[in-house]
N, C-alpha and C positions, 0 to 999 in steps of 0.2 A: 466518130460515132460511138455511142455508149453500148449499142447492141450490134451483134455480129451481122444480123440480117433483118430485113423488113418483117419476116415472120416472127423472129424473136421480139422485135419491138412491139408488134401487134399483140403478141401473147403477154408481154410485160404490161402493156397498157390495159388489157382486159383484167389481169390480176390486180393491177393498181386500183382500178375502179371499185373493186370489191370492198376496199377499206372505207369507202364513203357511202356505199349503197345501203338501203334499208334491208336488213337480212330477212324480213318477213314479207317482202314484196317480190313478185316474179322477176324483177330486174336482176336479182342476185343469180338466179338460174341462167339468165341470158348471158351474164358475164362469165359464169362457170363454163357454159357451153362454148363460148367464143374462145376462152383461154385453153380449154382442153381438147377441143375438136373431136376427133374420133375416140379419144380416151375418156370422154364424158360418160358417166354411168347414170342412166335415168333414175330419178328419185322422186319421192312425194313432193309436190310443189310447195306444200305448207309445212314448215317446221312446227311440230306440236308434240306434246306429251302423248306417247303411244304410237307415234310415227317413227320415221328414221331418226336415229340418234343425232343430236346436233354436232357432235364432234367425234372424230374417228371414222366418219363415213369416207368411202373410197375417194370421192372427188376432192375433199379437203386435204387428205393425205397427199394425193398427187399434186394438188396446187401448191402445197408447202414445199414439196421436193423441187418442183419446177421454179418456184420463187427463189429458193436457195441457189439454184444453178444460175438463174438470170442475174440475181443481185451480186453474186460472186464475180461473174463475168463483167458486169457493169463496173464494179469497184476496180477490177484490174485495169480496165480501159480508162477509167477516170484517173488512176494513178499514172498511166502511160502518157496521158494528154496534159499533165501538169507542165506548165511553162510553154505549152504549145497552144493550139486552137482550143478554145473553151467550147464544150458542147452547147447546143442550143438550149434556150430556156424550156422549150417543150420537152426535149429529151431529159433534162434534169428533173423536170416535174414528174415525168413518168418513173424515173429511177427513184425519186424521193418517195412517191406513193407506194411503189413496189416494196421498198425497204420497210415502210411503215406496216404494210400488210405482214411482212415476214417477222418483224419485231413483235407484233401482237401475238402471232401464233407461237413464236419461240418462248414467250414469257407468260402464256395463258395460264399455265398451271399455278403460278404464283398467285394470280388473282383469284383463281378458283379456291385455293386454300384460304385466302383471306375472307372470301364470301362464306365459306362453310365453317369459319371460326375454328380452325385447327391449330391452336397455339403450339402444340407439341411438334407439329410439322413445320410451322413457320413462326418462330419466336421473333422478338424485336431484332435480335442478332441475325436471324434468318432473313428478315425483311431488309435489313441493312445490306446484307450480302447480295440479296436478289437485286436491289437497286443498283449496287455497284456493278453487278454483271450486266444489267440493262444499260447503264451508262457506257460500259466498255463496248457493248454491241453498237450503240449509237455512234460512238467515236470511230469504231472500226469501219462502218459503212459511210459515214458522212465526213470523216476527216482522214482519208488514207494518207500514208506518209509521203512527204516530198512536195515541193511546189507551193504556190500561193493558195489561199483559201478559195474554195469553189463557191460561186454566187448562187446558192440554191434559192428557189422562189420563196420558200417559207423559212422563217427562223426556227431552228430545231432546238427546243428547250427540253432537255431530258426530264426534269421533274414534272413539267406540265404534260408531256407526252405520257409519262408513267401514270399520272392521274387520269388522263383521258382514257387510256387503255383499261384501267381499273373500272372506270365508269361504264365503258362499253360492255365489259364482261358482266358487271352487275346488272345492267339494263337487260341484256339478253337472258341472264339467269332468272330474273324476277318476272319478266314478261312471259318467257317460255313456261315457267312453273305455275304462274298465277292465272294465265288466260288459256284455258284448255279448249280442245275441239279442233278437228281437222277440216271443217267446212270453210268455204271462202269467206262467209261473214266473220267467223272467228279469226281467220288469217288477216282480214282487213282490220279487225279490232287490234290485233297485236301490232300491226304496222302503224296504226294511228297512235298507239301508246308510245312506240319508238319515236315517232315524229314529235310527240309532246315533250320528250326528253331532249332530243337533239335537233329539232326542226327538220325541214326537208333537205337542208343543205349542211351536211356535216363538216364540210371544209370551212364554211363561214362560222359554224358553231365552234370549231377548234380554235379559230383565230380570235373571234370577238364576242361570241354569245355565251360561252361556257359559264361566265360569272354574272350573266344578266337575266337568266331564266327565272330568278326569284320574283321578278316584277310581273311575270306573266301568270295570271290565274287560270286554272284549268277547270272547266265545267263538264261533268260527266252526266249524261242524261240516258234514260232508258227505263223500262218497266221494272217493277220489283223482282228480285231474284235473278237478275241478269249479270251479276258480278261487278257492280259499279265500284264497290269498295276494293275488290281485288285489283281492278285497273288502277285505282288511285294509289294503292299500296305499291304496285309495281313501279309507278312513276316516282312516288315519294322516296322510295328506297334506292333510287338510281340517280340521284343528283351528283353533280360534280363535287369532289372533295379534293382540295389542293394537297400536294405532297411537299413536305418541308425537307429540302435537301440537307439542311444543317442537322436536324434531329433524325433525319431519315425515317420519317413516320408521316402518316396521314394526319391532317389537322383535326379531323373529327371522326367519330365512329358512326358509320351509316346505320348500324343495327337498331339504335334507339332513337332514330331521327323522325319517326312517323307516329303521329297521334291522331286517332279517329274519334270523332264525337258524333253521336246520333242525336240530332237536334230535336227530333220528334219525341224523344223519350224524356225531355227535360222541360220544366216550366220556364217561362221567359226570364225570371229572376235567376234561376240556376244556370241557364244558358249564359247570361251575362257574367255571372260569377266564374263559371268554368272557362270562358273565353278571356275575359278582361281581368279577373281577380277582384278582390275587394279589400277595403279597410275594415278594421274592427268596428262593429256598430253600424255598418252600412245598411244592414237590414236585420230583422229578427233572426237570431241564430248565427250571425257573423261574429264569432267570439274572438277571432284573432285575424291579423292581416294574412292575406293569402294571395300568392301570385297565380295568375291564370295561364292557360296554355299558350296564349300569344306571347306572354312574357317568358315563359319557360322554354319555348321552342328555340333551339339553337339556330344560328344564322343559316346553316345548311339543312335545317329540318323542314318538315312539312306538317301543317295542320289540315286534316281532312274533315270537312263539314258535310255530313250526310243529311239528306232531307232538307236542303237549303230552302226549298219551297215552303216549308212550314214556319219559317222565321216571322216573328212579329215585326211590323213595320218600323217600330222604334229601333229595334236591334239591326234591321237592314241599314238604317241610316248610320249607325255606329260602325258597322262593318264596311260600309261604303267609304267612310273616312279612313279606316285602316288601309284599305286597298289604295286609296288615292294618296294619302300622306304618309303611310307606314307608321302612324302614331295612334295612341289610345290612352285612356285613363282607367285606373281601377275604379270600381264602384265606390262612391263615397270619397274619392280622392281627386285632387286637382293637378297632381304631378303628371307631366307628359312622359310617356314611355314609348319605346320604339319596338316595332315588330320587324324582325330581320329575315323571317322564314318565308316559305311559299304556302299559298292557300290553294287547296283543291276542294271543289264543292261538287255535290251530286244531288240529283232529284229525280223522282219518277213522275213528277207533275208536268203538265203542259204549261211551261212558263209564258208562252205566248198568250194562252187563255187567261192565265193568272194576271198578266199585265193588263189585258183588256178589261178584266173585271175590277182592276184597281187594287188587288190584294198583294201584288208584287211590284216593287218600284222599277220603273223602266231604267232610271239612271243606275240603279244597283245591278240590274241585268247586264247593262252594257259595260260594266266594269268586270263582270264575271266571264263574259263570253269571248275573251280574246283567244281562247283555245278550247274548242268544243269537241267532245267525243260522245258518240252514241253507241250504247251496248245493244247488240242484237238479241232478239228473243230466242228461246229454245226452239220454238217452232220454225223460225228462220234458219237456224242451224241444221235442224233435222230435215228440212224440206229438200235439201240436195239429195240425200239418200238415207235409207234406214240404217245403213252401215255406220253413218255418223252418230245416230242415236245409240247404236250398240257400243261404239267406241266411248261415248260419254258415260254410259252405264258401267262399262268396265273400269273407267277411271274412278267412279264412285265406289264400286264394290271393292277395289283394291284398298281404298282408304277405310272402308267399313270393316272388312274381315281379313285384310292382308292379301298377299299374292296367292297363297295357297287357298284354293277354293273359289277365287274370284271369277275364274272362267265359267265354272258351273253355275254360280249365282247370277252371273251376267245373262246366260242363256235362259235361266228361269224367269228373270225379270223381263227380258226381251219377249219371250213367248207369252207372258201374261199381258203385256202391253199390246202385242199384235192381236191376241185373241179377244181382248175385252175392251180396249180403248181404240184400237185401230190406227192406221197410219196418219189419219187426218186429225187426231186429237190435238187441241189447241195449246195444251200445257200453259194455262193461265198463270200458274205459279212459277213458271220457267224452271231454271236449274234447281232452285230450292225445292220445288215440287218433285222433280225427278229424284232428288236425294231421298225424300220421304217415301216415294214410291218404292225405291230399292229397299229401304228399311221395313216397309210394310210387307213386301213380298218375302223378305228374309224371315220375318217373325210369323206372319199369318198366311203366307203363300197367296196373298191377294192384296189388291189396292183398289179402293173406291174413292174417286175424287169427290170433294165437297160439292154439293149442289149450289150453284150460284144463281139459279133461276133461268139461266140462258137455255137450258135444255127444254123446259116447259114452254118458254118463250118461242123457241125454235119449233116445237111441236105445234103450237097455235098458229105460227106463221105458215107452216107447211099445210095445215088443215085449210086455212083461208085461201092459200094458193090453189090447192086441189079443188076447192069449191068455187073458184073463180070470183071471189068476193072483193078483190083488191084492185084499185086503179093502179096505174104505173107509179104515180107519186106516192100512194100509200105503201106500195111494195118497197120502194126505195127507203121511205122513212122507217118502216119496220125492220128492214134488213140492216140499215145503218145502226139502229138501236140494238139489234141482236149482236152484231160484231162489237159494238162499243161495250156491251155488258161483259164481253170476254176480255177486252183489252183495258177498259177504264182509262183510255187515253185517246184523245181526238186525233193526234198526229199519227199514232199507230193504226187507228181505224181507217184514217184517210189513206195511209200507205197501202194497207191491205186491199182497199176497195178501188184504188186508183182515182180518188176524188180529192177535191180541195178541202182543206181542214175546215174552212168556214161553211162549206156546203154540208159536210158531215155534222157539224155542230147544230146547224139549223134544222136538219132532218131529225137528229136525235131529240132535240128540244121539242119539236112538233110531235114526234111519236110518243114522247113521255108526258105530253100535256094531258090533263084529266079528260078532255073531251075527245081525244083521238080514237080510243077504242070504241066509244059510243058512235062516232061518225062511221067507223068501219062496219060496225054491227048493223046500223040502220040503213046504210046505203045499199 
């Protein structure tokens, strides 16, 4: 046996599972509780900026100490059993994953320095030494002296393992810092971004998927101002980068691997030129040959296409070919070029509605939707408690005026919102609107939302309800129209009202028909 007792083996198994679980899902806490028992310290269930620090918290420190003890004991017993009975495959698998957990936390600081670009702390020589130390640790735990080789379930390849750990650390760093909020909708969004990077099965990812995720396109949907680009950036900057054991360096630099294009800000010709490039003379103003972003993008890079729902149908066809065949041509050129990076797209439009109307190609959609993420609205995040809204305001005030004075401005903004907008304010501009609310209160000590017509529409609806002038069907039509004027999205309106999207669309269309108000007035 590799473990002294059934209790030790159970604790080792619980710690081992942590290396594969999604750190932003509740399963992480379940494993921590199982591993630590009475030593577990209750913590915030969601890892987020402003909550418990992600590293250095008491549970992680205790887990690492315990992992050190269990791995050392397992290594000793593994050496003692050389030439004798080989431990079971199940025991070896637990030991292997326990050691992987320990190796990650032992060498986490190296990866943090690489992420924060601290060349003085970690030069090329420093990286080389760090990798040598990592290899020595791997050999220490997986190849103890004496006897025949142990048949571990997985092949242990130090360079690949080093690259995987660097990716895990980058993914946590970028998701944690880009996707803010302590609410469960925000926590689920962070968990969804993690799955977009590693899939739901990290063991399979480490074995066979790490170099295949390029072919999977990610589509991020959600209303404007909900952080779609931040989600895309977190995913794009967290791709797997191989480590070359000969040069003792990573094959690419992740920092310059993400390119964002807002398609709604460009004309169709400029979109094609930016994406595919052009030859000299391809159109008026094309004075020289130019490579597009699809060509410039490195193999491990990412091109983010924001507002994909705005694309002209002809460009949809060209992008469809890129996704299908990974090939394209520059404008005015016939030479075939290859795209080796990853595509992430985003839209605030209802693509189901766009496909039904014929403005968005169904074959293009079904090439985009292999990985779907939906960003929650600010209203959804704040619905859980007003303290969540306060936490988001504090995050913004720290960025606007710095740490000193942030708490005071946060209370000022929060009191203004509570006194003038109320807890049920819909925040139609989402997080972007909240940022401007903070700046308005900072400068003017007040914030007044732009009138979208929904207020007067709501007043008219209330008057007709109080006067008893509406049938049940008229009431539903008018109410659907009111909520739609706030969301500008049929799916979001349907979600809020608990109705089918098609029902919402038919009611809104009927309510907005020219004769609807006349019927209501005359009946």
